[in-house]
C-alpha positions as CSV (number, residue, x, y, z in Angstrom):
1,X,-112.4,-125.2,144.0
2,X,-108.8,-124.0,143.2
3,X,-108.0,-120.5,144.1
4,X,-106.6,-118.0,141.5
5,X,-104.9,-114.6,142.2
6,X,-105.3,-112.5,139.2
7,X,-103.1,-109.7,138.7
8,X,-103.7,-106.8,135.9
9,X,-102.2,-103.5,135.5
10,X,-105.0,-101.4,133.7
11,X,-104.1,-98.9,131.0
12,X,-105.1,-95.3,131.6
13,X,-107.6,-95.4,128.7
14,X,-109.8,-98.4,129.0
15,X,-108.9,-100.6,125.8
16,X,-109.5,-104.1,124.3
17,X,-107.0,-105.7,126.8
18,X,-108.8,-104.2,130.0
19,X,-112.1,-105.6,128.4
20,X,-110.5,-108.9,127.9
21,X,-109.5,-109.4,131.3
22,X,-113.0,-108.3,132.5
23,X,-114.2,-111.1,130.4
24,X,-111.8,-113.6,131.5
25,X,-112.3,-112.9,135.2
26,X,-116.2,-113.5,134.8
27,X,-115.5,-116.8,133.0
28,X,-112.9,-118.0,135.4
29,X,-115.4,-117.1,138.5
30,X,-117.7,-119.9,137.1
31,X,-115.0,-122.6,137.7
32,X,-112.5,-121.1,140.3
33,X,-112.4,-118.9,143.2
34,X,-110.8,-115.8,142.0
35,X,-109.4,-112.8,143.6
36,X,-108.2,-109.9,141.4
37,X,-105.7,-107.4,142.3
38,X,-105.6,-104.4,140.0
39,X,-102.8,-102.0,139.6
40,X,-103.0,-98.5,137.5
41,X,-100.5,-95.9,136.3
42,X,-101.9,-92.9,137.8
43,X,-99.1,-90.6,139.0
44,X,-99.2,-89.8,142.6
45,X,-97.4,-86.3,143.1
46,X,-96.6,-87.1,146.7
47,X,-94.5,-90.0,145.9
48,X,-93.2,-88.9,142.3
49,X,-89.5,-89.3,143.2
50,X,-90.2,-92.9,144.7
51,X,-92.2,-93.8,141.4
52,X,-89.2,-92.6,139.1
53,X,-87.0,-94.7,141.1
54,X,-89.2,-97.8,140.9
55,X,-89.0,-97.2,137.0
56,X,-85.2,-97.4,137.1
57,X,-85.1,-100.6,139.5
58,X,-88.1,-102.3,138.0
59,X,-89.4,-103.0,141.4
60,X,-92.2,-100.9,143.1
61,X,-92.3,-101.5,146.8
62,X,-95.8,-100.6,147.1
63,X,-96.8,-103.1,144.4
64,X,-94.8,-105.9,146.1
65,X,-96.3,-105.2,149.5
66,X,-100.0,-105.3,147.9
67,X,-99.2,-108.5,146.3
68,X,-97.4,-110.1,149.4
69,X,-100.6,-109.0,151.5
70,X,-102.9,-110.7,148.9
71,X,-101.0,-114.0,148.8
72,X,-100.9,-114.2,152.7
73,X,-104.6,-113.4,152.9
74,X,-106.2,-115.3,149.9
75,X,-103.4,-118.4,149.8
76,X,-103.9,-119.0,146.1
77,X,-103.2,-122.2,144.3
78,X,-102.1,-120.3,141.4
79,X,-101.1,-116.7,140.2
80,X,-102.3,-115.6,136.8
81,X,-100.7,-112.4,135.5
82,X,-102.0,-110.3,132.7
83,X,-100.3,-106.7,132.2
84,X,-97.7,-105.5,134.5
85,X,-96.6,-102.2,132.7
86,X,-95.6,-100.5,134.8
87,X,-97.0,-100.0,138.4
88,X,-97.2,-103.8,139.0
89,X,-93.5,-103.9,138.2
90,X,-91.3,-106.9,137.3
91,X,-90.3,-107.1,141.1
92,X,-93.9,-109.2,141.7
93,X,-92.3,-112.1,139.8
94,X,-89.4,-112.4,141.9
95,X,-92.0,-112.4,144.8
96,X,-94.1,-115.2,143.1
97,X,-91.0,-117.4,142.4
98,X,-89.7,-117.0,146.0
99,X,-93.2,-117.9,147.3
100,X,-92.9,-121.0,145.0
101,X,-96.4,-120.2,143.4
102,X,-97.3,-121.7,140.1
103,X,-97.7,-118.6,137.9
104,X,-99.1,-118.1,134.5
105,X,-98.4,-115.1,132.2
106,X,-100.8,-114.1,129.4
107,X,-99.4,-112.1,126.8
108,X,-101.8,-109.8,124.6
109,X,-99.4,-108.1,122.6
110,X,-95.7,-108.0,121.3
111,X,-94.4,-104.8,123.6
112,X,-91.9,-107.2,125.3
113,X,-89.9,-107.6,122.0
114,X,-90.1,-104.1,120.8
115,X,-88.7,-102.8,124.1
116,X,-85.7,-105.0,124.7
117,X,-83.5,-103.1,122.6
118,X,-81.5,-99.6,123.1
119,X,-80.9,-99.3,119.6
120,X,-83.5,-98.7,116.7
121,X,-81.3,-100.9,114.3
122,X,-81.9,-104.0,116.6
123,X,-85.6,-103.5,117.2
124,X,-86.4,-103.0,113.5
125,X,-83.7,-105.9,112.3
126,X,-83.2,-104.0,108.7
127,X,-87.2,-103.4,108.3
128,X,-88.5,-99.9,107.5
129,X,-91.2,-100.5,110.2
130,X,-91.8,-102.8,112.9
131,X,-94.8,-104.9,112.1
132,X,-95.4,-105.4,116.1
133,X,-95.7,-101.8,117.1
134,X,-95.8,-99.6,114.1
135,X,-92.4,-97.9,114.9
136,X,-90.7,-96.3,111.8
137,X,-87.0,-96.1,110.9
138,X,-86.1,-92.5,110.5
139,X,-82.5,-91.5,109.0
140,X,-79.8,-90.5,111.5
141,X,-82.2,-91.9,114.2
142,X,-80.1,-94.4,116.7
143,X,-82.2,-94.6,120.2
144,X,-85.3,-97.0,120.1
145,X,-87.8,-94.3,120.6
146,X,-90.7,-96.3,121.5
147,X,-92.7,-93.5,122.5
148,X,-92.5,-91.1,119.9
149,X,-93.3,-88.1,122.1
150,X,-90.8,-88.8,124.9
151,X,-87.2,-90.1,125.3
152,X,-87.6,-90.4,129.0
153,X,-90.9,-92.7,128.7
154,X,-88.9,-94.8,126.0
155,X,-86.0,-95.1,128.2
156,X,-88.1,-96.6,131.0
157,X,-90.0,-98.7,128.9
158,X,-86.6,-100.3,127.5
159,X,-85.5,-100.9,130.9
160,X,-88.6,-102.6,131.9
161,X,-88.8,-104.5,128.5
162,X,-85.3,-105.9,129.0
163,X,-86.2,-107.2,132.5
164,X,-89.8,-108.5,131.4
165,X,-88.2,-110.5,128.7
166,X,-86.0,-112.2,131.0
167,X,-88.7,-113.3,133.0
168,X,-90.7,-114.4,129.9
169,X,-87.3,-116.8,129.0
170,X,-87.4,-118.3,132.8
171,X,-88.4,-121.9,132.6
172,X,-90.3,-121.2,136.0
173,X,-93.2,-119.3,134.6
174,X,-95.6,-120.7,132.1
175,X,-97.2,-118.5,129.1
176,X,-100.6,-118.1,127.8
177,X,-100.8,-116.4,124.1
178,X,-104.0,-115.7,122.1
179,X,-102.7,-117.4,118.9
180,X,-100.5,-120.1,117.4
181,X,-99.0,-117.3,115.4
182,X,-97.8,-115.8,118.5
183,X,-96.7,-119.0,120.2
184,X,-94.5,-119.6,116.9
185,X,-93.2,-116.2,117.4
186,X,-92.1,-116.6,120.7
187,X,-90.5,-120.1,120.0
188,X,-88.5,-118.0,117.2
189,X,-87.2,-116.0,120.1
190,X,-85.7,-118.9,121.8
191,X,-88.5,-119.5,124.3
192,X,-89.4,-123.3,124.4
193,X,-92.7,-124.3,123.1
194,X,-93.7,-126.5,125.8
195,X,-94.4,-123.7,128.3
196,X,-96.8,-121.7,125.9
197,X,-100.2,-122.5,125.7
198,X,-102.7,-120.9,123.2
199,X,-105.6,-119.7,125.1
200,X,-107.8,-117.0,123.4
201,X,-109.6,-114.6,125.2
202,X,-113.5,-115.6,126.2
203,X,-115.9,-113.1,124.8
204,X,-119.5,-112.5,125.4
205,X,-121.8,-114.4,122.7
206,X,-125.2,-113.4,122.1
207,X,-128.0,-114.9,120.3
208,X,-129.6,-111.6,120.1
209,X,-131.4,-110.9,116.8
210,X,-129.7,-108.2,114.7
211,X,-131.5,-104.9,114.7
212,X,-132.9,-103.6,111.4
213,X,-131.8,-100.2,110.1
214,X,-132.8,-98.2,107.4
215,X,-129.1,-96.9,107.1
216,X,-126.7,-99.5,105.8
217,X,-122.9,-99.1,106.5
218,X,-119.6,-100.5,107.0
219,X,-117.8,-100.1,110.5
220,X,-114.6,-99.4,111.7
221,X,-114.0,-99.1,115.4
222,X,-110.5,-98.5,117.0
223,X,-107.4,-96.4,117.2
224,X,-107.4,-93.7,114.6
225,X,-103.6,-93.9,113.7
226,X,-101.6,-94.5,110.6
227,X,-100.5,-98.2,111.7
228,X,-104.0,-99.0,112.1
229,X,-104.5,-98.3,108.1
230,X,-107.8,-96.0,108.8
231,X,-106.8,-93.6,105.8
232,X,-106.1,-96.7,103.6
233,X,-109.8,-97.9,104.4
234,X,-111.0,-94.4,103.6
235,X,-109.3,-94.3,100.2
236,X,-110.3,-97.6,99.2
237,X,-113.9,-97.0,100.1
238,X,-113.7,-93.8,98.1
239,X,-112.6,-95.8,94.8
240,X,-115.1,-98.7,94.9
241,X,-118.5,-98.7,92.9
242,X,-121.4,-97.4,94.9
243,X,-122.5,-100.2,97.2
244,X,-125.2,-98.0,99.0
245,X,-123.0,-98.5,102.1
246,X,-121.9,-95.5,104.2
247,X,-118.5,-95.8,106.5
248,X,-118.7,-95.1,110.1
249,X,-115.4,-94.7,111.9
250,X,-115.6,-94.9,115.9
251,X,-112.2,-94.0,117.8
252,X,-109.7,-91.8,118.9
253,X,-106.2,-91.2,117.8
254,X,-103.4,-89.0,116.5
255,X,-104.7,-88.9,112.9
256,X,-108.2,-88.4,113.9
257,X,-108.3,-84.6,113.1
258,X,-106.2,-84.6,109.9
259,X,-108.8,-87.4,108.6
260,X,-111.6,-85.3,109.6
261,X,-110.4,-82.2,107.8
262,X,-109.1,-84.3,104.7
263,X,-112.2,-86.4,103.9
264,X,-115.3,-84.5,104.0
265,X,-117.8,-86.8,102.5
266,X,-121.4,-87.2,103.4
267,X,-121.0,-90.9,103.1
268,X,-118.2,-90.9,105.8
269,X,-118.8,-90.4,109.3
270,X,-116.5,-89.8,112.4
271,X,-118.0,-90.6,115.5
272,X,-115.3,-90.1,117.9
273,X,-114.3,-92.1,121.1
274,X,-117.5,-94.1,122.4
275,X,-117.9,-96.5,125.2
276,X,-117.7,-100.3,124.2
277,X,-121.5,-100.7,124.9
278,X,-122.4,-97.9,122.5
279,X,-120.0,-99.5,119.6
280,X,-121.7,-102.7,120.3
281,X,-125.1,-101.0,119.7
282,X,-123.8,-99.3,116.5
283,X,-122.1,-102.7,115.4
284,X,-125.5,-104.4,115.6
285,X,-126.7,-102.5,113.1
286,X,-123.6,-102.7,110.7
287,X,-123.7,-104.6,107.3
288,X,-119.8,-105.3,107.8
289,X,-117.1,-104.3,110.2
290,X,-113.4,-103.7,108.7
291,X,-109.7,-103.1,109.9
292,X,-106.6,-102.6,107.7
293,X,-104.1,-102.9,110.4
294,X,-100.6,-102.8,109.1
295,X,-99.3,-104.6,112.4
296,X,-99.3,-108.1,113.7
297,X,-102.4,-108.5,115.8
298,X,-103.4,-111.1,118.5
299,X,-107.1,-111.6,119.0
300,X,-109.3,-109.2,117.1
301,X,-111.7,-108.0,119.7
302,X,-113.8,-105.8,117.5
303,X,-114.2,-108.8,114.7
304,X,-114.8,-111.4,117.3
305,X,-117.7,-109.2,118.6
306,X,-118.9,-108.8,115.2
307,X,-118.7,-112.5,114.3
308,X,-120.7,-113.2,117.6
309,X,-123.4,-111.2,116.3
310,X,-123.4,-112.9,112.7
311,X,-121.7,-109.7,111.2
312,X,-118.7,-110.4,108.7
313,X,-115.5,-108.7,108.6
314,X,-113.1,-107.6,106.1
315,X,-109.4,-107.9,107.4
316,X,-105.9,-108.2,106.2
317,X,-104.1,-111.5,106.8
318,X,-101.6,-110.8,109.6
319,X,-100.5,-112.0,112.6
320,X,-103.2,-114.6,114.1
321,X,-106.4,-112.8,112.8
322,X,-107.4,-115.6,110.5
323,X,-107.3,-118.3,113.3
324,X,-110.6,-116.7,114.4
325,X,-112.4,-117.3,110.8
326,X,-113.3,-120.4,108.8
327,X,-110.5,-121.7,106.3
328,X,-110.5,-120.1,102.9
329,X,-112.3,-117.0,104.2
330,X,-113.6,-115.0,101.2
331,X,-113.3,-111.3,102.8
332,X,-109.8,-111.5,103.9
333,X,-107.2,-109.5,101.8
334,X,-103.4,-109.5,101.3
335,X,-101.8,-107.1,103.5
336,X,-100.8,-103.9,102.3
337,X,-102.4,-104.8,98.8
338,X,-105.1,-102.3,98.5
339,X,-106.5,-103.1,95.2
340,X,-107.3,-106.5,96.9
341,X,-109.0,-104.4,99.5
342,X,-110.9,-102.5,97.0
343,X,-112.2,-105.9,95.5
344,X,-113.4,-107.0,98.8
345,X,-115.0,-103.8,99.5
346,X,-117.0,-104.3,96.1
347,X,-118.5,-107.6,97.4
348,X,-120.3,-105.9,100.0
349,X,-123.0,-105.2,97.3
350,X,-124.1,-108.7,97.8
351,X,-126.2,-108.7,101.0
352,X,-127.3,-112.4,100.6
353,X,-123.5,-113.3,100.4
354,X,-122.6,-111.1,103.6
355,X,-125.5,-112.9,105.5
356,X,-124.2,-116.2,104.6
357,X,-120.5,-115.6,105.8
358,X,-121.8,-113.8,108.9
359,X,-123.8,-117.0,109.8
360,X,-120.6,-119.2,109.1
361,X,-118.4,-116.8,111.1
362,X,-120.6,-117.1,113.9
363,X,-120.9,-120.8,114.0
364,X,-117.1,-120.9,113.6
365,X,-116.4,-118.6,116.6
366,X,-119.1,-120.3,118.6
367,X,-116.9,-123.3,118.4
368,X,-113.5,-121.9,118.6
369,X,-114.3,-119.8,121.8
370,X,-116.8,-122.5,123.1
371,X,-116.5,-122.1,127.2
372,X,-115.9,-125.7,127.6
373,X,-112.9,-125.9,125.1
374,X,-111.2,-122.7,126.8
375,X,-111.9,-124.2,129.9
376,X,-110.1,-127.6,129.0
377,X,-107.1,-125.5,127.6
378,X,-106.8,-123.6,130.7
379,X,-107.1,-126.8,132.9
380,X,-104.5,-128.5,130.8
381,X,-102.1,-125.7,130.9
382,X,-102.4,-125.3,135.0
383,X,-102.3,-129.1,135.2
384,X,-99.1,-129.4,133.2
């Protein structure tokens, strides 16, 4: 079997991308010999100055050393890189290229584009809000403050993003993305299409029978923030006819406390941040899951998990979300059209229709994320 060295920089708080990487590791280990090299962004006080310097240089000596050791010990046939922000560093790509190692980079988001400009006008390109990250234009604002709470972190991100984008445009490296939408997006930025392969994340598909529950509800799970449209979900929910469904909201984020205080309603329940396993158990009892994101999205982990359980989803037509659902899907709505969202929420009173849509979603997803299909895409990519 071919040997794959998989590299991933974990996020401080485990999120959808970390879970996706874990799932992909399990998938690849069935067909390849896989060694995983993890990094994290935990700050070590004893080497704080060195880490600051590495941010400016985009080259972390310790990460490069560990990667070099992994290459020498494992002798991989190819290297598969997921997230490298920030500890892994852009420096590892120079090492991989120097060692003439076939390398694939998987992009889960659009951060590389949002952080390649020092000025906000170049980031937003005359838009009021960036559809990739949610950054908003503010009068007299000049600097591209990617992290709203820190100029320094934003500066580091831009230094990194500009160097990382050069890696993505280097014809030596091939790319995996989650959707055709993302492939076209990269092409619009000048990256050749023939080096980009569309490889969705594998997920665990279950044939488990849905649990019965005396409580019927709509579920949102994810970051609680303005760009995720959680307040718009609540407002639309409160305007619809009584469908007999409660609204449960799972997650943590900057607008959570505000929403809890503003919307005190016995039919709206805020459950806070929960482990993914607990979210799945709650989802198993839901009638429908929902998102009203204002951003481009890649592969919607929550919605895919719902479909794998035969649970339908309400979502906006943005990014590549619709690629994971059947054509002419009945419960998608035009992004930012909240009257359309209300109309879709009103359809949730039709239980039989929801069951039918859920079955169709599961059938579609089983085919779209079929393990043999994903393996064929991956093999096609690495074989060139």
